[in-house]
C-alpha positions as a printed Julia matrix, in Angstrom:
136×3 Matrix{Float64}:
 -1.34   -8.21   17.83
 -3.83  -10.15   15.67
 -2.98  -11.78   12.35
 -5.27   -9.26   10.51
 -2.99   -6.42   11.88
  0.14   -8.19   10.59
 -1.13   -9.29    7.08
 -0.51   -7.09    4.09
 -2.82   -9.23    1.93
 -3.13  -12.6     0.21
  0.16  -13.36   -1.55
 -0.68  -16.62   -3.3
 -2.76  -19.72   -3.3
 -0.68  -22.91   -3.46
 -1.6   -26.07   -5.44
  0.43  -29.17   -5.1
  0.94  -30.91   -8.46
  2.84  -34.05   -9.48
  3.84  -32.51  -12.74
  4.21  -28.71  -13.35
  4.13  -28.92  -17.11
  0.84  -30.89  -17.01
 -0.59  -28.21  -14.69
  0.68  -25.42  -16.98
 -1.18  -27.04  -19.86
 -4.33  -25.97  -17.97
 -3.47  -22.8   -16.07
 -1.3   -21.14  -18.73
 -2.15  -22.69  -22.02
 -5.95  -23.22  -21.68
 -6.87  -20.56  -19.14
 -4.38  -17.97  -20.24
 -2.67  -17.05  -16.87
  0.94  -15.93  -17.47
  3.9   -17.38  -15.55
  5.65  -14.67  -13.62
  8.31  -16.64  -11.84
  9.71  -20.18  -11.4
 12.34  -21.32   -8.95
 13.67  -24.43   -7.42
 13.97  -24.05   -3.59
 14.72  -25.95   -0.42
 17.95  -27.53   -1.58
 16.56  -28.45   -5.03
 13.75  -30.48   -3.61
 10.75  -28.33   -4.7
  9.88  -26.38   -7.91
  7.71  -23.25   -7.27
  5.88  -21.75  -10.33
  3.9   -18.56   -9.93
  1.08  -17.43  -12.29
 -0.38  -14.03  -12.3
 -4.13  -13.99  -11.34
 -4.27  -10.18  -10.91
 -3.92   -9.14   -7.27
 -2.69  -12.59   -6.23
 -0.6   -15.39   -7.6
 -1.35  -19.04   -8.11
  1.61  -21.05   -6.98
  2.19  -24.57   -8.45
  4.27  -26.61   -6.01
  5.99  -29.68   -7.31
  8.12  -31.95   -5.2
 11.25  -32.98   -7.11
 12.68  -35.79   -4.85
 11.39  -38.9    -3.08
 10.84  -39.23   -0.2
  9.38  -35.85    0.43
  6.47  -34.61    2.65
  4.76  -33.23   -0.45
  4.71  -36.61   -2.13
  3.0   -37.94    0.95
  0.5   -35.07    0.65
 -0.1   -36.09   -3.02
 -0.55  -39.72   -2.03
 -3.06  -38.85    0.66
 -5.07  -36.02   -1.06
 -4.13  -35.97   -4.63
 -3.27  -32.81   -6.61
 -4.97  -29.69   -5.76
 -5.29  -26.95   -3.09
 -2.54  -27.05   -0.54
 -2.37  -23.65    1.21
 -3.26  -20.01    1.39
 -0.26  -17.63    1.83
 -0.45  -14.23    3.36
  2.31  -11.47    3.0
  3.69  -10.14    6.24
  6.57   -7.71    6.88
  8.56  -10.37    8.73
  7.72  -14.06    9.42
  9.44  -13.72   12.77
  6.1   -12.44   14.04
  4.92  -16.08   14.16
  7.42  -16.77   17.06
  7.23  -13.41   19.04
  4.86  -12.61   21.82
  1.33  -13.86   21.0
  2.44  -14.43   17.37
 -0.47  -14.29   15.02
 -2.92  -16.25   17.03
 -1.93  -19.65   15.59
  1.49  -21.19   16.42
  3.97  -22.08   13.68
  4.09  -25.65   12.55
  7.87  -25.65   12.06
 10.77  -24.67   14.31
 12.33  -22.19   11.8
 11.31  -20.48    8.46
 11.85  -22.25    5.2
 13.06  -20.7     1.9
 10.46  -19.13   -0.21
 10.77  -17.54   -3.67
 13.11  -14.57   -4.49
 14.91  -14.92   -1.17
 11.83  -14.55    1.07
 11.4   -16.52    4.09
  8.18  -18.37    4.79
  6.6   -20.33    7.62
  3.58  -22.72    7.79
  1.27  -22.28   10.73
 -0.18  -25.28   12.57
 -3.17  -26.6    10.55
 -4.65  -28.33   13.63
 -5.0   -24.84   15.08
 -6.3   -23.14   11.88
 -9.45  -25.05   11.22
 -7.65  -27.6     9.11
 -6.45  -24.93    6.58
 -2.76  -24.94    5.67
 -1.84  -21.29    6.16
  1.58  -19.88    5.17
  3.2   -16.48    5.99
  5.77  -15.08    3.69
  7.96  -12.0     4.16
 11.54  -11.07    5.23
């Protein structure tokens, strides 16, 4: 089954930021997008803050500890676009059968917001785009 057949829609666009409050000064205070949810995940190492853009969310991703792979990302690329996340019924689809056409980039799902599970797909096999799936 293709990824298109599995995807329910775009869930969020993820931006890596070194400081969430600084980013909110732009996205919330100047541009007017409302914060819908904020949560610390992955053993208190990452702060995720969601803003409502209408049919999709903007996710601000701030690493809270060093060393952390997201700090390495910030050092290499700077703040900005990190990933596109698609909603699926179950992230397990990434490991079953033909998966979604691109293999996962991690051995098991990681913790997403509100108890959801998420998985990143291998960006070397997705045209250099960091793609995440989120669901149950």
